[in-house]
C-alpha positions in Angstrom: 13.3 61.4 -24.5 13.1 60.7 -20.8 9.1 60.1 -20.9 10.0 57.5 -23.9 12.7 55.7 -22.2 10.3 55.2 -19.1 7.6 53.4 -21.4 10.4 51.3 -23.3 11.2 49.9 -19.7 7.6 49.4 -18.5 6.6 48.0 -21.8 9.5 45.5 -21.8 9.1 44.8 -18.0 5.3 43.7 -19.5 6.7 41.5 -21.8 9.1 39.6 -19.6 6.2 39.2 -17.1 3.9 37.9 -20.0 6.5 35.1 -20.9 7.2 34.0 -17.9 3.2 33.9 -17.1 2.7 31.9 -20.2 5.9 29.4 -20.0 7.0 29.4 -16.4 6.0 27.0 -13.7 2.6 26.3 -13.7 2.2 24.3 -10.3 4.4 22.0 -10.9 4.4 21.8 -14.9 7.8 24.2 -15.9 7.9 24.5 -19.6 9.5 23.5 -21.9 9.3 19.9 -20.5 8.6 18.4 -23.8 11.8 16.4 -24.1 13.1 14.0 -21.6 16.3 15.9 -21.1 14.2 18.8 -20.0 12.1 16.7 -17.4 10.9 18.3 -14.7 11.7 17.3 -11.1 9.2 16.2 -9.0 8.2 15.4 -4.8 6.8 12.2 -4.3 3.5 12.9 -2.6 3.3 16.2 -3.2 0.7 16.9 -5.6 1.1 19.6 -8.8 -0.6 20.6 -11.6 0.0 20.2 -15.4 -1.8 21.2 -18.5 -2.3 19.2 -22.3 -1.6 22.5 -24.7 -0.9 22.8 -27.1 -2.1 20.1 -29.2 0.2 17.2 -29.0 2.2 18.4 -25.8 4.5 15.8 -23.7 5.6 16.5 -20.3 8.6 15.2 -19.3 9.0 14.1 -15.3 11.9 12.5 -13.2 11.8 11.3 -10.0 15.1 9.7 -8.1 14.7 6.3 -5.8 16.7 4.7 -3.5 15.1 1.0 -3.5 12.9 -1.7 -4.9 9.9 -0.7 -5.3 6.9 0.7 -7.3 6.6 4.0 -8.7 2.7 5.2 -9.5 1.3 7.8 -10.9 -2.4 8.9 -10.4 -4.3 12.0 -12.1 -7.6 13.9 -11.1 -9.5 17.2 -12.4 -8.7 15.3 -16.1 -11.2 17.7 -18.6 -13.6 15.7 -20.6 -11.8 16.1 -23.8 -8.6 14.8 -22.6 -7.2 11.3 -22.8 -4.5 11.3 -20.6 -1.7 8.8 -20.6 1.8 8.0 -19.0 4.9 6.0 -20.4 8.1 5.8 -18.5 11.6 5.8 -19.7 15.3 6.0 -18.5 17.7 8.7 -20.0 20.7 7.5 -21.8 23.0 10.4 -21.8 25.8 8.4 -23.8 23.6 7.0 -26.5 22.1 9.1 -29.9 18.5 7.5 -28.6 18.5 9.3 -25.4 15.1 8.0 -24.2 15.6 4.1 -23.4 11.6 3.4 -22.8 10.3 0.7 -20.1 6.6 0.7 -20.5 5.2 2.1 -23.0 1.7 4.2 -23.3 -1.0 3.1 -20.2 -4.1 5.4 -19.0 -3.6 7.1 -15.6 -3.5 5.8 -12.9 -0.8 3.0 -13.4 2.5 2.3 -11.8 5.9 1.2 -12.8 8.0 -1.8 -11.1 11.1 -0.3 -9.6 14.1 -2.8 -9.2 16.3 -0.8 -8.2 17.8 2.7 -7.3 18.3 5.3 -9.8 16.6 8.1 -11.7 13.1 7.0 -13.7 11.4 9.2 -16.1 7.5 9.6 -17.2 6.3 11.1 -19.8 2.2 12.5 -19.7 0.0 13.2 -22.7 -3.3 13.2 -24.6 -3.7 9.7 -25.7 -4.7 10.4 -29.5 -2.2 14.0 -29.5 -5.8 15.7 -30.9 -7.1 17.1 -28.3 -5.6 20.4 -25.9 -6.8 22.1 -22.8 -6.0 24.9 -21.0 -7.6 23.4 -17.6 -5.1 22.3 -15.0 -5.0 18.7 -14.2 -3.7 17.4 -11.0 -1.0 14.8 -10.5 0.5 13.0 -7.8 3.2 10.7 -8.1 3.9 8.2 -5.1 6.4 5.3 -4.2 5.5 2.2 -2.8 7.5 0.2 -1.0 7.8 -3.6 -2.3 5.2 -5.9 -0.9 5.6 -8.9 -3.2 8.9 -10.8 -1.8 9.1 -13.0 -4.7 9.9 -9.9 -6.8 12.0 -9.2 -9.4 10.8 -12.4 -11.1 9.0 -11.0 -14.2 10.7 -13.7 -16.4 11.8 -17.2 -16.4 15.2 -16.3 -15.9 14.2 -14.5 -12.6 12.0 -16.9 -11.6 12.3 -17.9 -7.4 12.4 -21.2 -6.7 9.7 -22.2 -3.7 10.0 -25.6 -2.3 6.7 -27.8 -2.6 4.4 -28.0 0.2 5.2 -24.5 0.7 3.5 -20.7 0.7 3.9 -18.0 -1.0 2.1 -14.2 -1.2 2.4 -12.7 -4.8 0.7 -9.7 -5.9 -0.6 -9.1 -9.1 1.0 -5.6 -9.6 1.3 -3.0 -11.6 -1.6 -4.5 -14.2 -0.1 -6.5 -16.8 2.4 -8.2 -13.8 3.6 -11.5 -14.4 4.9 -13.4 -11.9 7.4 -16.5 -12.5 8.0 -19.3 -9.6 10.1 -22.7 -10.2 9.4 -26.0 -8.4 12.0 -28.7 -8.2 10.3 -32.0 -8.2 11.9 -35.6 -7.5 9.8 -38.1 -9.4 6.7 -38.3 -11.7 3.2 -36.8 -10.1 1.3 -33.9 -10.0 1.8 -30.3 -9.1 -0.9 -28.8 -7.3 -1.7 -25.4 -6.8 -4.6 -23.3 -4.2 -5.2 -19.7 -3.3 -7.3 -17.8 -1.1 -7.2 -14.5 0.1 -7.6 -13.5 -3.7 -8.3 -9.3 -3.6 -11.5 -8.6 -5.3 -11.0 -8.0 -9.3 -8.2 -10.4 -9.4 -8.6 -13.6 -11.6 -5.1 -15.5 -10.6 -4.2 -17.7 -14.1 -1.3 -20.3 -14.1 1.0 -21.7 -17.1 3.1 -24.6 -16.4 6.5 -25.0 -18.4 9.6 -26.3 -18.9 12.8 -23.6 -19.4 16.4 -24.2 -20.9 18.0 -21.4 -21.6 19.8 -23.6 -24.5 16.9 -24.8 -26.4 14.5 -23.0 -28.9 11.9 -21.8 -27.7 13.6 -21.5 -24.4 10.4 -21.5 -22.7 7.7 -24.8 -23.4 4.7 -24.9 -22.3 3.5 -28.2 -21.3 -0.1 -26.8 -19.8 -1.6 -23.6 -20.8 -3.7 -20.9 -18.7 -5.8 -22.3 -16.2 -7.7 -20.9 -13.5 -6.9 -22.6 -9.5 -7.6 -24.6 -8.0 -5.6 -26.4 -10.3 -3.0 -29.4 -11.1 -0.3 -30.1 -13.8 1.3 -33.8 -14.5 5.2 -33.7 -14.5 6.5 -37.0 -16.2 9.6 -36.6 -14.3 12.2 -35.2 -12.0 13.1 -31.5 -12.8 12.5 -27.9 -12.3 9.0 -26.8 -13.3 8.3 -23.2 -14.1 5.2 -21.4 -13.1 4.1 -17.9 -14.5 0.8 -16.5 -12.6 -0.8 -13.2 -14.4 -4.6 -11.4 -13.7 -6.4 -13.5 -16.5 -7.0 -10.6 -19.0 -3.8 -8.9 -17.5 -6.0 -5.3 -17.2 -6.9 -5.3 -13.1 -3.9 -5.4 -10.5 -4.0 -5.1 -6.8 -1.2 -4.3 -3.9 -2.7 -6.4 -1.8 -0.7 -9.9 -1.7 -2.6 -13.2 -1.4 -1.7 -16.7 -0.5 -0.9 -19.3 -3.1 0.1 -22.7 -1.9 2.4 -25.3 -4.0 2.0 -29.0 -3.0 3.4 -32.1 -4.8 0.8 -35.1 -5.1 2.3 -38.9 -5.7 1.5 -40.3 -8.8 -2.1 -42.2 -8.5 -2.3 -43.8 -11.9 0.0 -46.6 -13.1 -1.0 -45.8 -16.7 0.6 -42.6 -16.9 2.0 -40.8 -19.0 -1.1 -41.7 -21.3 -2.4 -38.4 -22.6 -1.2 -39.1 -26.2 -2.2 -42.1 -28.1 1.5 -43.0 -29.0 1.7 -43.4 -25.4 -1.5 -45.8 -25.6 -0.9 -48.7 -22.3 -1.7 -52.1 -23.7 -5.0 -53.9 -22.2 -6.9 -57.3 -23.1 -10.1 -58.8 -22.3 -10.3 -59.9 -18.1 -8.0 -56.7 -17.6 -9.3 -54.3 -14.7 -7.8 -50.6 -15.2 -6.6 -48.7 -12.1 -7.0 -45.2 -13.3 -7.7 -41.6 -12.5 -8.6 -38.8 -14.2 -6.2 -36.3 -13.2 -5.9 -33.1 -13.4 -9.0 -31.3 -14.9 -8.6 -32.2 -19.1 -6.7 -35.4 -18.5 -7.2 -37.7 -21.3 -6.1 -41.6 -21.0 -5.5 -43.8 -24.0 -5.1 -47.5 -24.2 -4.7 -50.1 -26.9 -7.0 -53.6 -27.2 -6.3 -55.6 -30.1 -9.5 -58.1 -30.7 -8.5 -61.6 -30.9 -12.6 -63.3 -31.3 -15.5 -62.1 -30.4 -18.0 -58.9 -32.1 -18.7 -56.9 -28.8 -16.3 -55.1 -26.4 -17.9 -53.8 -23.0 -16.4 -51.4 -20.3 -17.8 -51.4 -16.5 -16.6 -48.9 -13.7 -16.8 -48.4 -10.2 -15.5 -46.2 -7.3 -15.5 -42.5 -9.4 -16.8 -39.7 -7.7 -16.6 -36.1 -8.6 -16.3 -37.2 -12.6 -18.4 -38.5 -15.1 -16.4 -40.9 -16.6 -17.0 -41.2 -20.9 -15.6 -43.7 -23.3 -14.6 -43.8 -27.1 -13.1 -46.0 -29.7 -10.8 -45.0 -32.2 -8.9 -46.8 -34.7 -5.1 -45.5 -37.1 -5.7 -43.8 -40.0 -4.9 -45.9 -42.6 -3.8 -42.0 -44.8 -1.7 -41.3 -41.9 -0.8 -43.8 -39.0 0.1 -40.6 -36.8 -3.4 -40.1 -36.5 -6.9 -41.5 -35.1 -9.8 -41.4 -36.6 -13.6 -42.0 -35.0 -14.8 -45.3 -34.9 -17.6 -44.8 -32.3 -19.1 -41.7 -30.4 -19.0 -40.9 -26.6 -20.5 -43.5 -24.2 -21.0 -43.1 -20.7 -20.1 -45.8 -18.4 -21.0 -48.9 -18.6 -20.8 -48.9 -22.1 -20.5 -52.0 -24.6 -19.1 -51.6 -28.7 -19.8 -53.3 -31.9 -16.4 -54.4 -32.8 -14.0 -56.7 -35.5 -12.3 -59.5 -34.9 -8.6 -58.9 -35.7 -8.5 -55.2 -35.5 -6.5 -53.1 -32.8 -8.5 -50.3 -31.4 -7.6 -47.6 -29.5 -9.7 -46.7 -26.2 -9.8 -42.7 -24.7 -11.1 -42.1 -21.0 -12.2 -38.6 -20.2 -14.4 -36.6 -17.9 -17.8 -36.4 -19.7 -16.8 -32.5 -20.4 -13.4 -32.1 -19.5 -13.8 -29.5 -16.6 -14.0 -32.0 -13.6 -11.0 -34.1 -12.0 -10.5 -35.8 -9.2 -7.0 -37.9 -7.7 -9.0 -40.4 -6.4 -8.3 -43.3 -8.6 -11.3 -45.7 -9.8 -11.5 -49.2 -11.7 -12.9 -49.8 -15.0 -13.5 -53.6 -16.2 -12.8 -54.8 -19.8 -15.1 -57.7 -20.9 
């Protein structure tokens, strides 16, 4: 009987030991941790190991942070069959849905912007939940102190006011980062932006908007994505918003770069005339003083032919651009549209016209990929 009891105790101990060995701490991965409520505490900067086993396994972790910055998660020794991903969340103890996602699934390495102190959660899994491995994966989690003094500025409501003529040092981090800035101008002119010391791999692009929290939509784009250096026409005094990102939102860098924002006075007295409805009236014998600026600028004019069957345009004083000109007439079926009257011609250019007809004249750079703030002259004869 005593031997039987002894055998029973030994077997029980072996079973307990086996249970602990299978479901206990595995280099930092303490099961069960398949839900946010079961998240393991981790130590920043100290690598730990996990396994994605069985299929569909999700491993939750949490960390307490005390300031604004970035939570960075990296992985090494990942088995070939595992496509490891991470997502970040907050824990809502009193809500029906305990998990509040703040960044969706991304491949590792990845990082999360931390706007304030608190406890932050992350979960790691196989990308399609259809693979598993008993091989250990090494995970390292670090906290990076804030290096972008314009943050937080991930929405127009958080846009930092920048004075024209000054420089800032933004960083595109983490992947998908959007940086909103705003500039106040006192009159019509141009915002000009240029960069230097941009980290390798980053291609910053800029978009310009007007923001009105009472409007629908609140954000109205006035110039869409452009690579820098770039400029944007601003038609009047007010606040203009600048959105900065990586061109494909698939790269990031922890290194800030220099962004210079300037204001350039209006040099073309016919502006705004980017739309034919704003075309300025001209006559034979006029000499126009204009500029093709910024890149993509279109300048419309209108002229009514009172006599003669030809009209000629000549240009001088231009540089860095190849000005082209084209004639249009109003569409009889839809007065809100123009229809072609001629093809494009480089200056000097002559057109056959009809007496009594009003023509719309469009001047632009031949490929729309060059500009110059230097004004030049066009003579109408």
